[in-house]
C-alpha atoms as one frame of an Amber mdcrd trajectory, in Angstrom:
protein
 115.070 206.236-206.324 117.994 204.170-205.087 116.961 204.849-201.500 113.395
 203.677-202.245 114.676 200.491-203.890 116.916 199.732-200.870 114.002 200.349
-198.526 111.784 197.933-200.401 114.466 195.331-200.553 115.139 195.728-196.850
 111.389 195.369-196.204 111.317 191.990-197.920 114.457 190.751-196.154 113.390
 191.924-192.731 109.915 190.433-193.068 110.984 186.817-193.671 112.159 185.837
-190.124 109.010 187.358-188.677 106.791 185.682-191.272 108.296 182.207-190.811
 108.114 182.408-186.991 104.566 183.675-187.063 103.527 180.983-189.536 104.901
 178.421-187.093 103.185 180.114-184.200  99.900 179.893-186.096  99.821 176.163
-185.503 100.186 176.599-181.779  97.662 179.506-181.873  95.005 177.161-183.260
  95.947 174.419-180.826  95.263 176.969-178.003  98.921 176.932-176.867 100.308
 180.189-175.697 103.674 179.923-177.471 106.068 182.716-176.488 109.091 180.436
-177.092 109.362 181.468-180.764 112.033 183.926-179.758 114.226 181.124-178.394
 113.444 178.820-181.319 114.574 181.612-183.731 117.829 182.216-181.779 118.750
 178.497-181.527 117.925 178.015-185.206 120.162 180.990-186.171 123.108 179.659
-184.110 122.761 176.084-185.328 122.619 177.308-188.982 125.924 179.190-188.564
 127.451 176.257-186.775 126.425 173.754-189.487 127.345 176.076-192.373 130.807
 176.955-190.902 132.006 173.474-190.076 130.528 171.716-193.158 131.172 174.446
-195.707 127.626 173.900-197.020 124.644 176.208-196.791 122.365 173.151-197.126
 123.839 171.558-193.999 123.485 174.930-192.293 119.852 175.091-193.305 119.151
 171.559-192.006 121.025 172.297-188.768 119.008 175.398-188.184 115.650 173.658
-188.691 116.835 170.859-186.413 117.810 173.451-183.785 114.295 174.861-183.892
 112.785 171.377-183.628 115.032 170.576-180.679 113.777 173.670-178.828 110.207
 172.635-179.729 110.793 169.140-178.283 111.910 170.708-174.965 108.837 172.969
-174.988 106.523 170.020-175.805 107.955 167.865-173.031 107.277 170.422-170.353
 104.141 172.198-171.600 102.210 169.222-173.055 103.294 166.099-171.168 104.470
 167.505-167.828 101.634 170.078-167.876 103.792 173.002-166.822 102.575 176.600
-167.363 103.044 177.524-171.023 104.068 181.107-170.277 106.680 180.169-167.659
 107.978 177.386-169.955 108.277 179.779-172.870 110.139 182.365-170.764 112.488
 179.664-169.465 113.213 178.426-172.976 113.922 181.911-174.256 116.307 182.542
-171.388 117.959 179.123-171.982 118.401 179.886-175.696 120.045 183.280-174.985
 122.377 181.809-172.354 123.246 178.635-174.248 124.001 180.339-177.573 126.073
 183.052-175.885 128.064 180.412-173.974 128.621 178.182-176.985 129.556 181.132
-179.180 132.361 182.044-176.706 133.469 178.450-176.144 133.465 177.243-179.725
 134.616 180.409-181.572 136.350 182.221-178.731 134.600 185.513-179.508 132.271
 187.840-177.695 129.373 189.746-179.292 129.437 188.491-182.882 131.133 185.887
-185.050 131.778 186.482-188.721 133.843 184.394-191.097 134.241 183.838-194.844
 133.782 180.132-194.075 130.121 180.754-193.226 128.390 179.859-196.485 125.308
 182.033-197.029 122.066 180.914-198.712 122.358 181.420-202.519 120.373 184.147
-204.272 117.828 183.486-206.941 117.854 185.626-210.043 114.493 185.385-211.844
 114.947 184.991-215.642 113.670 187.832-217.806 112.462 189.829-214.779 116.058
 190.150-213.647 116.871 192.163-216.832 114.037 194.702-216.418 115.189 198.027
-214.988 113.959 198.794-211.485 111.495 195.861-211.499 114.441 193.487-211.605
 116.099 195.266-208.737 112.891 195.101-206.665 111.864 191.462-207.357 114.984
 189.493-208.246 118.275 188.612-206.553 117.022 187.680-203.087 118.080 184.595
-201.133 115.994 181.707-202.413 114.316 181.146-198.985 112.551 184.470-199.297
 110.535 183.294-202.268 109.870 179.924-200.604 108.637 181.569-197.429 105.815
 183.325-199.363 104.882 179.924-200.805 104.930 178.451-197.310 102.327 181.042
-196.224  99.939 179.737-198.861 100.675 176.140-197.988 100.053 176.762-194.270
  96.721 178.390-195.075  95.730 175.257-196.968  97.135 172.895-194.334  95.204
 174.489-191.462  91.838 175.161-193.188  91.579 172.517-195.940  93.002 169.274
-194.424  92.027 166.686-191.842  94.950 167.637-189.653  93.881 171.289-189.776
  90.357 170.375-188.711  91.625 168.290-185.792  94.070 171.038-184.849  91.310
 173.687-184.665  89.003 171.276-182.832  91.749 170.658-180.277  92.077 174.351
-179.725  88.340 174.710-179.234  87.894 171.842-176.751  90.599 169.197-176.352
  88.477 167.010-174.012  85.872 166.547-176.839  88.649 165.582-179.226  89.883
 163.005-176.739  86.348 161.642-176.305  86.188 160.622-179.995  89.450 158.706
-179.838  91.864 161.374-181.105  94.925 162.089-178.909  94.758 165.839-178.332
  98.221 165.869-176.765  99.676 164.367-179.952  97.961 167.060-182.016  99.408
 169.740-179.733 102.874 168.127-179.941 102.755 168.182-183.754 101.703 171.844
-183.724 104.688 172.743-181.502 107.109 170.776-183.623 105.848 172.555-186.780
 106.221 175.823-184.991 109.774 174.867-184.043 110.676 173.859-187.593 109.394
 177.065-189.136 110.853 179.227-186.434 114.207 177.475-186.928 113.864 178.169
-190.622 113.377 181.829-189.748 116.572 181.641-187.710 118.366 180.193-190.741
 117.305 183.162-192.880 118.371 185.537-190.108 121.953 184.326-189.831 122.638
 182.962-193.373 120.698 185.450-195.527 119.609 188.660-193.727 123.123 188.897
-192.393 125.943 186.334-192.820 127.030 185.979-189.187 125.818 185.175-185.675
 125.533 187.760-182.932 124.457 187.328-179.336 120.699 187.758-179.028 120.423
 188.374-182.746 116.747 187.393-182.774 116.349 190.740-180.988 112.620 190.528
-180.203 111.475 189.171-183.577 109.767 186.238-181.878 107.700 188.680-179.817
 106.822 190.712-182.917 105.751 187.347-184.560 103.432 186.775-181.581 101.956
 190.266-181.974 101.441 189.605-185.688  99.505 186.390-184.914  97.292 188.160
-182.428  96.626 191.029-184.847  95.645 188.717-187.709  93.969 186.083-185.488
  96.236 183.479-187.047  95.276 183.854-190.684  98.422 182.923-192.673  97.727
 185.256-195.644  97.137 188.047-193.182 100.412 187.185-191.508 102.192 187.720
-194.811 100.962 191.272-195.185 101.550 192.115-191.495 105.073 190.696-191.631
 105.773 192.875-194.631 104.459 195.916-192.740 106.753 195.261-189.798 109.532
 194.454-192.232 108.962 197.930-193.735 109.422 199.613-190.279 112.529 197.490
-189.623 113.911 198.515-193.018 112.968 202.141-192.324 114.959 202.004-189.124
 118.048 200.953-191.111 117.416 203.667-193.713 117.136 206.359-191.100 120.554
 205.387-189.564 122.257 207.504-192.226 120.348 210.635-191.140 120.655 212.993
-188.175 118.299 210.823-186.118 120.151 208.927-183.319 120.687 205.260-184.048
 119.101 204.261-180.744 115.800 205.720-181.933 115.924 204.135-185.398 116.377
 200.710-183.752 113.192 201.360-181.786 111.039 201.956-184.884 109.771 198.327
-185.494 108.959 197.848-181.773 107.163 201.188-181.584 105.154 200.083-184.568
 104.328 196.779-182.754 103.114 198.621-179.626 100.994 200.989-181.738  99.436
 198.106-183.651  98.588 196.252-180.452  97.121 199.443-178.913  94.738 200.000
-181.842  93.851 196.242-181.852  93.072 196.366-178.151  90.993 199.479-178.564
  89.018 197.976-181.475  88.420 194.758-179.494  87.164 196.697-176.472  84.705
 198.616-178.685  83.472 195.343-180.202  82.931 193.825-176.741  81.092 196.925
-175.659  78.811 196.708-178.646  78.077 193.043-177.971  77.222 193.790-174.373
  74.902 196.613-175.441  73.136 194.315-177.886  72.668 191.666-175.169  71.281
 194.225-172.758  68.820 195.446-175.363  67.728 191.868-176.108  67.049 191.289
-172.396
């Protein structure tokens, strides 16, 4: 029973960085921007959060610093991809490499350590204990006592769903993704819409980085994003950018991540257990690709019959 409780708690914790990054990537998905820079935004956000928390002694400053780090990365991406019209894929790769190199260099220069930095001066995000539920056996252990950002991230998923599909900005965002020249022809600046989408992506990815370094673990390690931005991109593709769907897919991948940690105490080699969430990602993309091919085949057969 204790192992099951720990696995469920690990699932929730592991899902949050993926969920927040994928929610941010949803904005760029509907703006028709191929955003693979979420990995770098996560990493910069995680480093900035630790930096802010350590030197200020405040988790709030750390949170604001992490979000600001993600926005800074988004501004760089916007400058090149939107206004200088560089290739989005190449720009994203460059930003990811820059994030890895810059955070590694600054970690060694500022803290004089290699690999990972831990300190009691890094103030973690506070936990929320839900009244009444917290006292219920098992249920309290499953649902209460998590960092407060975990509960807020689930609320953010609902808000993003509303923002994209029920507001004027969301309508303009989706129209820009469909045909930006038509949007420009009616007097709306499509580049401005795309810029806002990237900045929102950076803010939410930075928030995911905050959770990663101030809640999931209380430290910063070189390349600690560890492919989560890529998993977020896979989640967006699998759900076609539906925020509520993202929530469930993030929990699924969080489960495999938590399963990998749980299996580390068994006879299975640790190298294999670390592969579990990424193997799940590849399997999900394979079945999605197979399903999409079958759908395209059916559409082509229907067209040929109509002719």
